[in-house]
N, C-alpha and C positions, 0 to 999 in steps of 0.2 A: 555358495551355501543356500539351500532352499529352506525357507521358513515354513513349517507346516501350518495349515489352516485348521479350521474347526473340525472338519471331517477327516483330518489327516492328509488332505490334499494341499494344493498351493494356497498360500495366503491370499485372501480375496478382499479387495478394497472397493467400496462404493464411493463414487465421485459425485458430490452434491453441488455441482456447479456446471458452468457452460463455457463456451468460447475458448480463447487461447489457453487459459489456465487449466481447463479440463483436458485439453490436448496435452499440455505439459505434464499433467499428473498421469495420464494414460501411458505416455512414453516412459516416464520414470518407473511405473509399475512393470512395464514390459522388460526394461533393463534389469530390474531386480528379480524377475521371474515370478512376480505377483500377478494375480488375475485382476482385471479391472471391470467394474460394472458402472456404466454411466447412466444417470437419470436425465431425462430431457423433457421439455414441454412440447406441445404440438408444433410450436413455431420452430423448434430446433431439431426436428426428427431427421433432417438431412445434414446435420452438422458433422464436421470432421471428427470430433471426439466420438460421436456415435458410430461412425464408420471404423474407427481405429480400435475401439474398446472390444474386449472379449464378449461383452454382453451389454445391451442397453434396455432401459425400461422407460416407457412414457408415463409421466406422473401427473399430467394435467394440461390445461390450456396455457396460453401465453401469459396470462395474469400471474405474476410471481407469487401472490398470496395463495394461489391454488396450485402452485407447482414448486418453484425453487425455494419458497419460504414456508412450505408446508411441513412442519417438523414431524407430525405424526405420520404423514405419508412416506417421507424419506426414511424414517427409522423402520417402518413396517416393510418397505421394499428391501432394505438392507437385510433384515432378518429373513424374509422370504427367499432372498437370493443366496443365503448362506454366507454372508459377508462377515469378515472379522473386524473391519475398521471402516470408518467414514472419514474422507478427506473433504473439508468444506471449501478449499480454495481460498479466494478472497471475495469480499462482498457478500451479499445475501446473508447467510447464517454463520459466516466465518467467525464473527466476534459476538455471537449470541450465547450467553451463558446458559439460557434455558435449553438450547439445542445441545450444547456440550453435556449437560446433565442428562438429558433424555437419551443421548447416545450411550453414555457410560452405564446408566441405569438399565439399559436394554442388554447389557453385557458385551457391548462392542467397544473397540478402542476409538477414541476421538483423536484424530491427527491434528493436535494442537494442545494448548496448555489446559490446565484445570479450569473448571467453571469458576472457582474462587478467584483465580488470577484474572480471568476475563471480567468478572464483576468489578474487581478492584481497579484494573487499568481501563476498563470501559467507561468509568465515571470519572470525568476530569477532576472533580473535587477530591474523590477518594484517591486518585492517582497522585495528585499534588500532595495530599496528606502523607501518603506512603513515601514519596520522594523526600519530603522534609524530615520524616522520621529516620530515613537512611542517610541524611546529610548530603543528598543530591541537590545541587543548587536549582532553585525555581525562580521564575520571574516574580518580582514583588507584586502582590495582589491580594484579593480577598474574595471569599465566597458570597454569593447573593441569593442564598436559599431562603425562600419564604419571606422576602423583604419587600417593603413598599418602595415606590420610586424615590421618595424623599430620603429614606435610609440608604438606598442603593447609591444615590448621588453623594451622600456624605462619605460612604466607603470609597467611592471613586476619587473624591477629593483627597482622602488620606493616601491613596496610591499615587496620585499626581497625574494631571492631564499632560499629554494625550494618553488615553487608555484604550484597551481592547476588551470588548465584551465577548464572551464565548459561552456557548451552550455546554453545560456540564456533561451531557450525554452525547456530545456532538462528534462530528467527523465529516469528511468530504467537503469541507469549506462551508458547511451550513451552520446557521445560528451564530455567525460572527459579525461584529460591527465595530470598526474603528471609530473612536469618538475624539475629535481634536479639541473641542471646547465644551465648557460646562453647559452652555445654553442649548447644545445639541444632544445632551445626555438623555433626557426624558424620552424623546422620540426614538432614539436608538435603542434604549432599554425596552420600550414597548415592541419595537420591530423584532429584536433579537428574541425576546420572550415568546412572541407569537410564532415565529419561525421554528423555535426549538420545540414548542408544543406540537406544531403541525408535523414536523419531520421525525422527532424522537419521542413524542409522547410525554415529555417533561419540560417544564419551563425553567428549571434550575439553571442559573448562570454563575459565572465568576468573572471578576474584572481583574485585569493585570496591566502592568505598565506596558505602554506601546514602545517597542524597540524599532526605531526608525531604520537604521542601517543594518537590517537583519538578514542573515543567511539561515536557511533551513538545513541543518546538518543532523543526520540520523545514524545510529550505530546498530549494526546487525549482531544479534546475540543468538546463542543456542544453549538452552539450559538442560540439565539432566534431572530436574525436579527435586534435587536434594541439596541445592546450594552451589553446585558446580556449574560454571558458565564459561562457554567458549565465546570469545569476542572476535568478530571477523571484520574489524575496521569500520570506517564511516562512509556514508554517501552524502553528496551535496545535492539537494533538491530545490534549489533556490529560484529556478525559472518556473514561475507560477502565474496563474491568472485567477484572481479571486480565491486564493488559497488552494487552488487545484494544481497539483504538480504536472508539469509538461515535459521537462527534460531533467534527467538525473545523471550524475557522474560519480565515479569513485576512483581514487580518494578525493576528498575536498581539496581544491587548489588554493584555498585561502587560510587554512589552519596551520599553525606551526606544530612542530613535533611535540612541544610541551602541551599545547592545547589538545592535540590528538590524544596524547596519553591521558589527559584529564577527562576527555569525553568518554574514552573507552573504559576507564576505571569507574566513572560515574554510572555508565550503563551496566557494567558488571555488578556493581553494588546494588543497583535497583533490582535487576533480575534475580540475583542471589537472595536478596532480602525477602522476596515473595516466593522463593523456591520455584522459580519459573521452569517450565518443561517445554522443550521444543524450540522452534524458530520464532523469533520476535524481533521487533525493532523499537529502539528507544529513541525518541525524537527530541531535538534540542533547537533552540534559537541561539545563533551565534552573533553577538554584537560586534560589527566590524570596527566600531569606534573604540569601545572600551576593551575589546578582546575577551569579554566574558561570555560564558555560555550558560543557558538556562534550560532545564527540563520542561517540556510542554506536554508530552503524552507518550504512551506506549501502544503500539499496534500489536495485538496478540494473534498474529497470523503471518503467513507468508505475504510479502509486499509485491506490488506490481513491479517495482524496480529491482527485485532481487537479482536479476541476471547480471547487473554491473558488478555486484559483489562476487558472483560466481566467476566472472571473467577475470577479475583481479586475483582472487584467491584459489581458483581452480577447484572449487567444491560444487557439488550438485546438492543444493539446499532442499529441493523437493524430495529427492531420493533419500536424503538424510532424515527428513521428516517421517517418511514412510518406514524407514528402517528402525527408527527410534520407537515408533508406535508398535512395531511388530516384535522388537527384541529388547527394548530398553537401553540399547547401546547408542552412544553418540558417535557418529561417523565423521564429524568435522573436527579440525584441530587448528590451533593458532600457529602461524609461521614462526619458528624460533629465530629466524633471521630478521624479523621485523617486517615492514611494509614491502610487498613485492614491487618490482619495477615495472608495473603495468598500470595504464590508465584506461578507463572504460566510460562510455557515454551511452545513454539510452534515450531514444525518442519514441513517444507514443503516437502512432499514426491513427487518427480517428476520422470517421466519415462525418465531417463537420464543416460548416462555413469557417474558413481560416481567420476571418476577422471578428465575427460575432460569436463563434463557437456553438451556433445552433446546429442540432443534428441534421444530417443529410442522408436519411435512409434510402435504400434502393438496391438495385441489382448491380453487381460488379461485372461489367461487360467483358473486361479483360484485366488480368492481374499478372504482373511480372515482378518477382521479388529479387532484391539485390543479393550479391554473394561476394566471393573473393576473400583474400586474407583479412583476418580480424573482423569479420562481419557475421552476425547471427541474426536470424529473424524468427520470432515466436509469433505464430498466427494460427487462426482456425479458418482462414478464408482461402478460397480458390476462385478461379474464373467461373462466373455464373452464380456465385453465392450471393444471397440477399441479406443486406444489413437491415434488420427489422426495426421498427420504432419502439419495440417493447423493452429493449435492454440497452446497455451501453453501446456506444458506436465505435468501439475500437476495432480497427482492421488488423493492425500488427504492432509489435514492438520491435524496433530495430536496435541492435546493440553493436557498437563498434569499439574496438580496443587496439592498443598498440603500446610500444615501450614508453611513450610519453603522451601528454595531453594534445600536443599539436598533431601527432600522428593519428590519435583516436578521432580528433575533430575532422581531419582531412578525410579519413576513411568514412566517417559518417556523412560528410557532404557528398562524397562519391556515391555512397549507398542511396542517399536521398535522390540523387540524379538518376540512378538506375531504376528506382522504384517507378512502376507504372500502374496506376489504378484508373481504368476507364469507366465512366458511367456515374461517378460520384465526385463531389467536392471532398478534398481531404486537407489535413493540416500539414502535409509534407512541406509545402513551400514556406509556411510560417517557421517550421523548424530550421529550414535552410537559412532563412533570414536571421534568425536568432544566432545560429552558429557562426555566421559571417559578420555579425555585428561587432564593432570594435570593443564595446563594453564586455561582451561575452568572451572575446578573445583575451582581453586583459583581466577577466574574471572580476569585474567591478560591479556586476549586477547584484541586486538584492531581491527579496521576495515580492516587492512592489514595483520592480523595475520595468516589467514588460508593458504595463499600462502607459508608461511615459515615452515609449519608443516610437509610437505611431504604427507599429506592426499589427496591433489589434485594435478593434473598436473599443472605446470606453463607454461606460453607461451614459445614455442620453445622446450619443453621437450618431 
């Protein structure tokens, strides 16, 4: 079925992003019969997405404020190119309510939720309030909006130490400070506030109970905008460094069927309660000791780790996003038989020092990608491609799956051995070390586990 566009021709989508997610969206457009228009900066004019798209438009220099984050320029280009929709990918403007409003006010479809949903879920305090209203469990805590340090400390005492300070408008691991003792609170409060202002433009924080034996478990949802929500199971993203996810898997190897049902129904209730439209992820902390789970935030976009859900459930989430934007039809469905007998793992391979995670930009002298049964690689890189210092340093996402976790893990280890990236330092060996570690094999790791293994450098080392 061909969906007609504005002029009666093919449906046309502008892709307001770069790298592997731009390539991913271009390919989904091609399979749907949609036309793709990629915008790019001067630094990305030779990118794979530019070569694969039906059309490309340069929108400015490498500086993201003058290219990928320039709302007016992107909307203007979409209108001039005769586009019907804009897909923001992830990062940049993907969770920017102002951008979503500008797109819809221009008469274009925004491939994502409403601006109101982005506003609500993009502010951690507003998201927490919405979750409480919908009886979704949240970590015990308190908001710290416009409070003095003394009042903030009093609220933290009520929550009970140790606590975690978080920027209300935060994301990407920024504006977060664990505080073990009362005497450390004032300094941590000042640091978190300053970082929140610098990164997000808002110093609003909230304080919550620190969950020591925590797993990060998130649920993939797809809403129809009218209260109907498809739930596609959970992902476990507990291998992290400083709150940044490194390895993800689906399903979680540590939650029981009872907890899984609870997680999925809580995610459904939240998404339905805000009339969520499109693909989104509801994120939870799971306490390994108490077996409780708590809502922490919702990501109102496609996630970097979405391929593990696709591998397990057999859906194309990006194509589903595009189809929903064009037709209003939800193309994904829940399995009537329950959880499929498939396990998937994703590793993000970055051009970084594997111990310090400092970026290692440069030219890829030679690239060989893995393959074989149960292995998928999402990348925008080729031999000769240059990882620039202007953007994230991701080279590829490797996804491996099989009938059980052991098979998926073995296939990922094989894939990591097959991967060859000459000319740059990468995190591939680190991933292999994690996958071979007894704690990972036994699934005993938590969100703070990696810093204790010796596999990565710790602050000050």
